[in-house]
C-alpha positions as CSV (number, residue, x, y, z in Angstrom):
1,M,10.6,-65.2,-16.9
2,D,7.3,-65.5,-14.9
3,F,9.0,-64.4,-11.7
4,R,10.6,-61.4,-13.5
5,D,7.3,-60.4,-15.1
6,G,5.5,-60.7,-11.8
7,A,8.0,-58.6,-10.0
8,H,7.9,-56.0,-12.8
9,N,4.1,-55.9,-12.7
10,L,4.2,-55.6,-8.9
11,Y,6.6,-52.7,-9.2
12,H,4.3,-50.8,-11.6
13,I,1.3,-51.5,-9.3
14,I,3.2,-50.1,-6.3
15,V,4.3,-47.0,-8.3
16,A,0.7,-46.5,-9.5
17,I,-0.7,-46.8,-5.9
18,G,2.0,-44.4,-4.6
19,Y,1.2,-41.9,-7.4
20,L,-2.5,-42.1,-6.7
21,G,-1.8,-41.6,-2.9
22,L,0.2,-38.5,-3.6
23,Q,-2.6,-37.1,-5.8
24,L,-5.2,-37.8,-3.1
25,L,-2.9,-36.2,-0.5
26,W,-2.5,-33.1,-2.8
27,Y,-6.3,-32.8,-3.3
28,F,-6.9,-33.3,0.4
29,M,-4.4,-30.5,1.2
30,Q,-6.1,-28.2,-1.4
31,I,-9.4,-28.9,0.3
32,I,-8.0,-28.0,3.7
33,V,-6.4,-24.8,2.5
34,S,-9.6,-23.8,0.6
35,V,-11.8,-24.5,3.7
36,W,-9.4,-22.6,6.0
37,Y,-9.4,-19.7,3.5
38,H,-13.2,-19.4,3.4
39,I,-13.4,-19.8,7.2
40,S,-10.9,-16.9,7.5
41,I,-12.9,-14.8,5.1
42,V,-16.1,-15.4,7.0
43,G,-14.4,-14.8,10.3
44,N,-12.9,-11.5,9.2
45,M,-16.3,-10.5,7.8
46,F,-18.0,-11.1,11.2
47,E,-15.2,-9.4,13.0
48,S,-15.6,-6.4,10.8
49,Y,-19.3,-6.2,11.6
50,F,-18.6,-6.5,15.3
51,I,-16.0,-3.7,15.1
52,S,-18.5,-1.5,13.1
53,Y,-21.2,-1.9,15.7
54,E,-18.6,-1.4,18.5
55,V,-19.1,-4.8,20.0
56,L,-15.4,-5.3,20.5
57,N,-14.2,-2.9,23.1
58,K,-10.5,-2.9,22.2
59,Y,-11.2,-1.2,18.9
60,K,-13.1,1.7,20.5
61,S,-10.0,3.7,21.4
62,L,-7.5,4.4,18.6
63,H,-4.2,6.2,19.2
64,I,-4.7,8.0,16.0
65,G,-1.9,10.5,16.8
66,K,0.6,7.8,15.8
67,L,-0.8,7.8,12.3
68,R,0.6,11.1,11.0
69,Y,0.4,10.4,7.3
70,L,-1.7,7.8,5.6
71,A,-1.5,6.7,1.9
72,V,-4.3,5.0,0.1
73,V,-3.4,3.1,-3.1
74,I,-6.4,2.3,-5.3
75,E,-6.4,0.2,-8.5
76,S,-7.2,2.5,-11.4
77,E,-10.3,0.7,-12.6
78,E,-11.8,0.9,-9.1
79,A,-10.6,4.5,-8.6
80,H,-13.4,5.5,-11.1
81,Q,-15.9,4.8,-8.2
82,T,-15.7,8.3,-6.8
83,S,-18.6,7.8,-4.4
84,K,-16.7,4.9,-2.7
85,V,-13.5,6.9,-2.5
86,I,-15.4,9.8,-0.9
87,K,-17.1,7.3,1.6
88,L,-13.6,6.0,2.5
89,L,-12.4,9.5,3.1
90,Q,-15.4,10.3,5.3
91,W,-14.6,7.2,7.3
92,L,-11.0,8.3,7.8
93,D,-12.2,11.8,8.7
94,S,-14.6,10.5,11.3
95,V,-11.8,8.6,13.1
96,G,-9.5,11.6,13.1
97,V,-7.0,10.9,10.2
98,K,-5.8,14.3,9.1
99,N,-3.3,13.7,6.3
100,V,-4.1,11.4,3.4
101,C,-2.3,10.7,0.1
102,L,-4.5,9.2,-2.6
103,Y,-2.7,7.3,-5.4
104,D,-3.6,5.4,-8.5
105,M,-1.4,4.6,-11.5
106,N,-3.4,6.4,-14.2
107,G,-4.3,9.6,-12.4
108,V,-8.0,8.8,-12.2
109,L,-8.2,10.3,-8.7
110,K,-6.6,13.5,-9.8
111,K,-9.4,14.0,-12.4
112,S,-11.9,13.5,-9.6
113,K,-10.2,16.0,-7.3
114,D,-12.8,18.8,-7.7
115,T,-15.7,16.5,-7.0
116,I,-13.9,15.2,-3.9
117,F,-13.2,18.6,-2.5
118,Q,-16.8,19.8,-3.2
119,I,-18.2,17.0,-1.0
120,M,-15.3,16.9,1.6
121,K,-15.8,20.5,2.8
122,N,-13.3,20.1,5.6
123,A,-10.5,19.0,3.3
124,K,-7.7,21.0,1.7
125,S,-5.1,20.3,-0.9
126,I,-1.6,19.7,0.4
127,E,-0.5,22.5,-2.0
128,E,-2.6,25.0,0.1
129,V,-0.8,24.0,3.3
130,N,2.5,25.7,4.0
131,E,3.5,23.9,7.2
132,D,4.9,20.4,7.5
133,V,1.7,18.4,7.8
134,T,3.5,15.5,9.5
135,H,4.7,17.6,12.4
136,H,1.7,20.0,12.8
137,A,-1.7,18.3,13.0
138,P,-4.1,20.5,11.1
139,D,-7.7,21.1,12.1
140,H,-8.8,19.9,8.7
141,M,-8.1,16.9,6.4
142,T,-5.2,17.5,4.1
143,L,-5.3,15.6,0.8
144,E,-2.5,14.8,-1.7
145,F,-3.1,13.3,-5.1
146,V,-0.4,11.3,-6.8
147,S,-0.1,9.1,-9.9
148,Y,2.6,6.9,-11.5
149,V,3.6,9.8,-13.9
150,D,4.5,11.9,-10.9
151,G,7.0,9.4,-9.8
152,K,8.6,9.0,-13.2
153,E,8.9,12.8,-13.6
154,A,10.3,13.1,-10.1
155,V,13.1,10.6,-10.9
156,A,13.8,12.2,-14.2
157,K,14.1,15.7,-12.7
158,A,16.2,14.5,-9.8
159,A,18.6,12.5,-12.1
160,N,19.0,15.5,-14.3
161,L,19.8,17.8,-11.3
162,I,22.4,15.3,-10.0
163,F,24.0,15.1,-13.5
164,V,24.1,18.9,-13.9
165,E,25.6,19.4,-10.4
166,N,28.2,16.8,-11.0
167,F,29.1,18.3,-14.3
168,K,29.6,21.7,-12.8
169,R,32.2,20.4,-10.5
170,H,34.5,19.6,-13.4
171,D,36.4,21.8,-15.9
172,I,34.9,22.0,-19.3
173,G,36.4,19.3,-21.5
174,G,37.5,17.3,-18.4
175,E,36.4,13.8,-17.7
176,L,33.6,13.2,-15.2
177,D,34.4,11.3,-12.1
178,H,32.7,7.9,-11.6
179,Q,30.7,9.2,-8.6
180,I,28.8,6.7,-6.5
181,L,25.1,7.7,-6.3
182,L,24.0,7.3,-2.7
183,E,20.4,7.4,-1.3
184,S,21.2,10.7,0.4
185,H,22.0,12.3,-3.0
186,L,18.7,11.2,-4.5
187,N,16.8,12.4,-1.4
188,Q,18.4,15.7,-1.6
189,A,17.7,16.1,-5.3
190,L,14.1,15.1,-4.9
191,Q,13.8,17.6,-2.1
192,I,15.2,20.4,-4.3
193,V,12.9,19.7,-7.2
194,G,10.0,19.6,-4.8
195,C,9.1,15.9,-5.3
196,K,10.2,14.4,-2.0
197,G,6.8,14.5,-0.3
198,P,5.9,13.2,3.2
199,E,6.6,9.5,3.9
200,P,3.4,7.7,4.9
201,D,3.3,5.8,8.2
202,L,0.7,3.4,6.8
203,L,-0.2,2.5,3.2
204,L,-3.6,0.8,2.5
205,V,-3.9,-1.0,-0.9
206,Y,-7.4,-1.4,-2.3
207,G,-7.5,-3.6,-5.4
208,P,-7.1,-7.3,-6.5
209,V,-3.3,-7.2,-6.4
210,R,-1.0,-7.2,-3.3
211,S,1.2,-4.5,-4.6
212,H,1.8,-0.8,-4.1
213,L,1.2,-0.4,-7.8
214,G,4.1,2.0,-8.5
215,F,3.7,4.3,-5.5
216,P,7.0,6.3,-5.3
217,P,9.3,3.8,-3.5
218,W,11.5,6.5,-2.0
219,R,8.5,7.6,0.1
220,I,7.7,4.1,1.6
221,R,11.1,3.1,3.1
222,Y,9.6,2.5,6.6
223,T,5.9,2.3,5.6
224,E,3.6,-0.4,6.8
225,I,1.7,-1.8,3.8
226,V,-1.7,-3.6,4.3
227,H,-3.8,-5.1,1.5
228,M,-7.4,-4.3,2.0
229,G,-9.0,-6.2,-0.9
230,S,-11.3,-4.8,-3.5
231,L,-12.7,-1.3,-3.0
232,N,-16.1,-2.7,-4.0
233,F,-16.1,-4.7,-0.7
234,M,-14.5,-2.2,1.6
235,R,-15.7,-2.3,5.2
236,Y,-15.5,0.2,8.0
237,G,-14.5,-2.5,10.5
238,S,-11.6,-3.7,8.4
239,L,-10.4,-0.1,8.1
240,I,-10.5,0.4,11.8
241,K,-8.7,-2.9,12.4
242,A,-5.9,-2.0,10.0
243,I,-5.4,1.4,11.8
244,Y,-5.6,-0.2,15.2
245,N,-3.0,-2.9,14.4
246,F,-0.7,-0.2,13.1
247,T,-1.0,1.9,16.3
248,K,-0.2,-1.1,18.5
249,V,3.0,-2.1,16.7
250,R,6.3,-0.8,18.0
251,H,8.2,0.8,15.2
252,N,12.0,0.8,15.1
253,Y,13.4,3.1,12.4
254,G,17.1,2.5,13.1
255,T,19.7,5.3,13.4
């Protein structure tokens, strides 16, 4: 009995030591990750300042022509900070970005549209521009304002149009075919109802969540998405870096 009790106690001691070792290893890994994360934040902050003061030469020349259409997604609570939104637009205007889509879920930016246009004298609404802004670079900044409701209404209109067109192909009283809905059908319907819109080359997300926050998905099939952090801590250098990295990537859109 003494031998069995000793072996049993030894087993529990080994298990306890192993469990304690795993806990210490887990805490050690958490510390390493946390330290690496904070070092990365500090490094990015210094890099942003260096870019802002043009210390890093490679960021001085941007091939801005590759960025034909830019989308900026802003979390609705932060979108109330109109002054920061305008400052961001002024930065984009200064580097030569001509076409910008502003999006938030609740339509806060739409309500600030008049204020934005009053300060951004060189900007025009996309509704005022007749030509295709992605193929003809304007001499002014073109702004588009989109919200989550626009996407829902677009899908509803497109679905209704597809149903009506499908229904017309059949005799009254006849059964409807089980037609397979393809992406091309939806794109055509969205184009007809006027809700297709240009597809952004780059989408910048300002907010606490790494998500496009309901931006119309049919418009971002080939879009590069970059999370920029909170609008409260936006930095000019980080903006330039995001655009620079986009212009340096080779984009393969398939056939």
